N, C-alpha and C positions, 0 to 999 in steps of 0.2 A: 562655586561655580567651576573651577578647574576640575574637582572631583567628579562632577556630573559629565563634564567633556571627557574625561578619561574612561569613565565607565561606559559611556556611549560607544567610544572607540573600541574598547575591549568586547563589548557585545557585537559590534559590526564584525570584527575580526573573528571571533568565535562562529558567528553565523556563516562567514565565508569558509572557515575551516571545516564546517558541518556539511556544507554543500559539496565541497571537494572530496571529502572522505566518502559521501554518499555516492557520488559520481564514480568512485572506484569500486564500489561493492557491487557485485553481480552485473558488471557491464556487458557480459556475455549472455545475459538471461533476457527472457522476453518480459514485457511489462507485466503480464499476468503472473510471472515468477518473482520478478524483481520488486514490484510494489509491496506485496505481503511481507517480503523478507525485510525491505528497509522499514516497513511499519513495525514488524516485531522488534526491530533494533531500536525503535524509539524515534525514528525520524518523522517529522510532522508531513502531513499530506502535501502542503504547498511546496516543500523542499523536494519531496519525492516526484511531484508533478514537474518541477523545473529541471531536475536532472534526467528524468525519463522523456522530457520533451512532449509532455501531454497536458491534460487538465486535471485539476483536483477531483473533478467528478468522475473521470476514468479511474483515477487512483483509488476512490472510495468504492467504485464498483468492483474493481479487482480484489480489494481487500475483503469486501463482503462476499464475493465468490469463493475465496480461499477459506473464509470461516466456514462456509457450507460443506467444504471438503469434498467427500466422495458423492455427495448429492448433486453436485454440479450446479449449473446455473439454475435459477428459478424458472420453471415452466408451468404453464397450465395444461395439464393432460386432457382435461375435457372427457376422458373416456372413463370406463368402469373398471375396477379392479378385477383381477383374474381371480376365478372362484378357488376358494381353498380346497386342497386335497382332502378326501374323506379318510379318516383313519381305518385301516383294515385289521 
């Protein structure tokens, strides 16, 4: 029983340390920059949401957007593609 209690105390302490360290990383960045950075460092979405003062859903969206990279946010163009140039 004492071992279980000690293990739980250690887990809680480590969780607190993790949140404190995550709060220090990229504090001057926007959520769109900070969330993917913390995610790449292995911080879970709930912790990222807590230190960024946002929701897990927002964190998930920002991480997904960063994975798309230069393609940017998902959008429906609804238009037609520009015609390919003919070889001369």
